C-alpha positions in Angstrom: -21.0 -17.5 9.8 -22.3 -21.0 10.7 -21.0 -22.4 7.4 -17.4 -21.4 8.1 -15.0 -24.1 9.3 -12.6 -22.9 12.0 -9.6 -25.1 12.9 -9.1 -27.0 16.1 -7.8 -23.8 17.7 -10.9 -21.9 16.6 -9.1 -19.9 13.9 -9.5 -19.4 10.2 -6.8 -17.9 7.8 -7.7 -14.5 6.4 -5.9 -13.2 3.3 -6.1 -9.4 3.2 -6.2 -8.0 -0.4 -6.2 -4.4 -1.6 -9.7 -4.0 -3.2 -8.3 -1.5 -5.8 -4.9 -2.9 -6.9 -5.8 -6.6 -6.0 -2.4 -6.9 -4.3 -2.2 -9.3 -1.4 -1.3 -7.3 1.7 -0.9 -9.8 4.5 -2.0 -13.2 5.8 -3.6 -13.1 9.3 -6.0 -15.2 11.4 -9.4 -14.6 12.7 -11.6 -16.3 15.4 -15.3 -15.9 15.7 -15.0 -12.9 17.9 -12.5 -11.0 15.7 -14.6 -11.8 12.6 -17.7 -10.5 14.3 -15.9 -7.3 15.3 -14.7 -6.9 11.8 -18.3 -7.2 10.5 -19.6 -4.8 13.1 -17.0 -2.1 12.7 -16.2 -2.4 9.0 -12.5 -2.6 9.8 -10.2 -5.5 10.1 -9.8 -7.3 13.5 -7.6 -10.3 13.8 -6.5 -12.9 16.4 -2.8 -12.8 17.3 -1.5 -16.4 17.8 1.7 -15.2 19.5 0.0 -12.9 21.9 -3.2 -14.9 22.1 -5.4 -11.8 21.9 -7.6 -9.8 19.5 -6.0 -6.9 17.7 -7.5 -4.1 15.7 -5.3 -3.4 12.6 -4.1 0.2 12.8 -5.2 0.8 16.4 -1.8 2.2 17.3 -0.3 3.0 13.9 -3.4 4.5 12.3 -2.9 2.2 9.3 -6.5 0.9 9.5 -8.1 -1.2 6.8 -11.7 -0.5 5.7 -13.5 -3.6 4.6 -15.1 -3.6 1.1 -16.0 -7.3 0.9 -15.4 -10.5 2.8 -15.6 -13.8 0.9 -14.8 -17.4 1.7 -13.5 -20.3 -0.4 -15.3 -23.4 -1.7 -14.1 -25.4 1.3 -15.4 -22.7 3.7 -12.1 -22.8 5.7 -10.3 -19.7 4.4 -11.3 -16.0 4.0 -10.3 -13.2 1.6 -10.8 -9.8 3.0 -10.9 -7.0 0.4 -10.0 -3.7 1.9 -9.1 -0.1 1.3 -5.9 0.4 3.3 -5.2 3.6 5.2 -1.4 3.2 5.0 1.1 0.3 4.9 -0.1 -3.1 5.9 3.2 -4.4 7.2 4.8 -3.4 10.5 8.0 -2.8 8.5 6.3 0.2 6.8 5.8 -1.5 3.4 2.5 -1.6 1.6 2.4 -5.4 1.7 4.0 -8.0 3.9 5.0 -9.9 0.7 8.0 -8.0 -0.7 10.6 -10.7 -1.3 10.6 -12.9 -4.5 11.5 -16.5 -4.0 11.3 -17.4 -7.7 10.0 -15.9 -10.9 9.5 -17.4 -14.3 10.5 -14.5 -16.5 9.3 -16.2 -19.7 5.8 -16.7 -18.3 5.5 -13.5 -16.3 2.5 -11.4 -17.3 3.5 -7.9 -18.3 2.2 -5.3 -15.9 0.4 -2.1 -16.7 2.7 0.9 -17.1 0.7 2.7 -14.5 1.6 -0.1 -12.0 5.1 1.5 -11.7 3.6 4.2 -9.5 2.5 1.5 -7.0 5.8 -0.3 -7.3 7.7 2.9 -6.9 5.7 3.8 -3.7 6.7 0.4 -2.2 10.3 0.9 -3.0 10.3 4.4 -1.5 8.6 3.1 1.6 11.2 0.3 1.9 14.0 2.9 1.5 12.5 4.9 4.3 12.6 1.9 6.6 16.0 0.4 5.5 17.9 3.7 4.7 20.5 1.9 2.6 23.8 3.8 2.5 24.4 5.6 -0.8 20.8 5.6 -2.0 19.5 8.9 -3.2 16.1 8.3 -1.6 17.9 7.7 1.7 19.7 11.0 1.3 16.3 12.8 0.9 14.8 11.2 3.9 17.8 11.9 6.1 17.9 15.6 5.0 14.2 15.9 5.9 11.0 17.5 4.7 12.6 20.9 3.8 15.0 19.2 1.4 12.2 17.1 -0.1 10.0 20.2 -0.5 12.8 22.1 -2.2 13.3 19.2 -4.7 9.6 19.1 -5.5 9.6 22.8 -6.1 12.7 22.6 -8.3 11.3 19.7 -10.4 8.0 21.5 -10.8 9.9 24.6 -12.1 11.9 22.3 -14.5 8.6 20.9 -15.8 7.3 24.5 -16.4 10.5 25.4 -18.3 10.4 22.3 -20.4 6.8 22.8 -21.3 7.4 26.5 -22.1 10.2 25.5 -24.4 8.0 23.0 -26.2 10.7 20.4 -25.5 8.9 17.1 -25.4 11.9 15.0 -24.6 12.9 17.2 -21.7 9.4 17.5 -20.4 9.1 13.7 -20.3 12.2 13.4 -18.1 11.4 16.3 -15.9 7.8 15.1 -15.3 9.2 11.7 -14.3 11.5 13.5 -11.8 8.6 15.4 -10.4 6.4 12.3 -9.9 9.3 10.6 -8.1 9.9 13.4 -5.7 6.2 13.9 -5.1 5.9 10.3 -4.1 8.9 10.7 -1.7 7.0 13.6 -0.2 3.8 11.6 0.1 5.7 8.8 1.9 7.4 11.2 4.2 4.0 12.7 5.1 2.4 9.2 5.6 -0.1 9.8 2.8 -0.8 6.7 0.6 -0.9 7.4 -3.1 -4.2 5.5 -3.2 -5.8 8.3 -1.2 -4.7 10.8 -3.8 -6.1 8.6 -6.6 -9.3 8.3 -4.6 -9.7 12.1 -4.7 -9.2 12.0 -8.5 -11.8 9.3 -8.8 -14.3 11.1 -6.6 -13.9 14.3 -8.7 -14.3 12.3 -11.9 -17.5 10.6 -10.7 -19.0 14.0 -10.0 -18.8 15.0 -13.6 
């Protein structure tokens, strides 16, 4: 703590990063008190520059962040807080506050893992739930409510069973994709992060 360099207002920037996916979730600020509370509680506390007060992330929304590791840079004037998020980091309901691309070099862009589509799909569904763009199928599902979403999950699960029973690999591929999509819509509607489901799989795997 003594080696950290706070600015003239007693603040230090804190970059919050998902410990599992490595995605940057948000940029906030800490003072000594919020940093101490973060270390004591194991959850993120920040200092609001606009309200000029401490705030516990998720105190009202329930979207807390469990701290896995807290590191500082070579100049000792910035922090990276690695967390396991319990829900969206952004007040807009998205996983990360960083959702808009300013510029991207397509030629130099590193190809992403195929499995990362699940995380990207979750973000898109979360954003659809917030924005509710007219004409979007995901908007239609959210507006119809949980009963409609549950019906679609059931229908797609049945289609997967039929495709598998028919030994139709091509059909099974498409129906399984539909099931995964509708399941993620349901998880977002229920406020259950996909990472928590993955966490259960990892816990079961580690017990073997």
